[in-house]
N, C-alpha and C positions, 0 to 999 in steps of 0.2 A: 264444017271446017274446023271448029274447035276440037271436036272429038278426033279428027284425023291427026291434028298436032299432038293431042294427048297420046294417041296410039304410037306415034313416032318417038315421043319423048319418054314413054314408059320404060322402054328398054334401057335408055341411057340413065334414067333415074335409078333403076334397079342395079345397073352396073356400078354406079357411083356409090350406092348404098353398100354393096358388097366390098368395094375398095375401102370405104371408111371402116367397115367392120374388121376386115383383114388387117388394116393398119392399127386398129385398136388392139387386136389380139397380139400382133407383133410387138407393140409397145408394152403390153402387159408382161412380156418375157423378161424385161429389164426391171431392176429394183425401182429405179426412179419412174419408169414408165407406168408401173402398176398404179401409181397415184392418180394419173389422169387418163388411163386407158379406157375407162368407162365412157368418157366423153365422145371420142370418135365412134365407139360402138353404138352408143345411143343415137348419135347423129346419123350413122349408117342405117340403123333400124328405121328411123323416121323417113329417110329418103327412099329406102327400099319399099316401105309400106306406101309411100306416095306413088311410087312407080306401079305397084300392084293395083292401087286404087285407080290410077290413070288408065291402066289397061282395062279394068272392069268398067270404068265410066265410058271409055270409047267403044267397048264392045256392046254395052247395053244402052248407050245414050242416056246415062243416068246422071241427072243434075245433082243429086245428093252426093254421089261419089265424086263428081267434079268439085263440089265445095269442100269435100274431104281432102282432095289433092291440094287445093289452094291453101287450106288450113295447115296441112303438114309442111308445105313448102314455106309458108310464113314462119312457122315454128323453127324450121331449119335455119332460116336466115336470121331470126332473132337470136338463136343460140350462137350462130357464127359471128354476129356483130358483138355480142357480149364477150365471147372468147377472144376476139381480136382486140377489143378495148383492154381487157385484162392483160393480154400478152404485151401490148404496147406500154401499158403502165409498168409492168415488170421490167421491160427493157429500159425504160427511162430511169426507174429507180436504181437498177443495177448500174447503169451508166453513171449516174450521179455518185453512187457509192464508189465506183471505180475512180472517178475523177478526184474525189476527196482523198482516197488512198494514195493516188498518184501525187497529188499536191503535198500531202503530208510526208511522203517519202522524199520528195524534192527538197522540202524544207529541212529535213534531217541531214541530207547530203550537203547542202549549201550552208548549213549552220545559221540560219536566220533567227 
């Protein structure tokens, strides 16, 4: 039953990997995007390889490939969580800077 689910999931994993890779390539077209374009490409490669391993594991009923799939998916989620935390931190920092700028502009307008 596990191998049946792997077989069904493998196509979706490969599709998601391709989408990540394409988004990374599109991001690399812009000047700002080139700085972080490697990240979605790397994540896409990880998910795509997990899909390929899932397909092989389900076809051959190979427990080693099954563990490889789990390991790649774990790595994908670890990277996703780290990227999310960094993104939230950047949003909070930019928000605080914006508020300080807004308050300093208001102070100048009202002459406190």
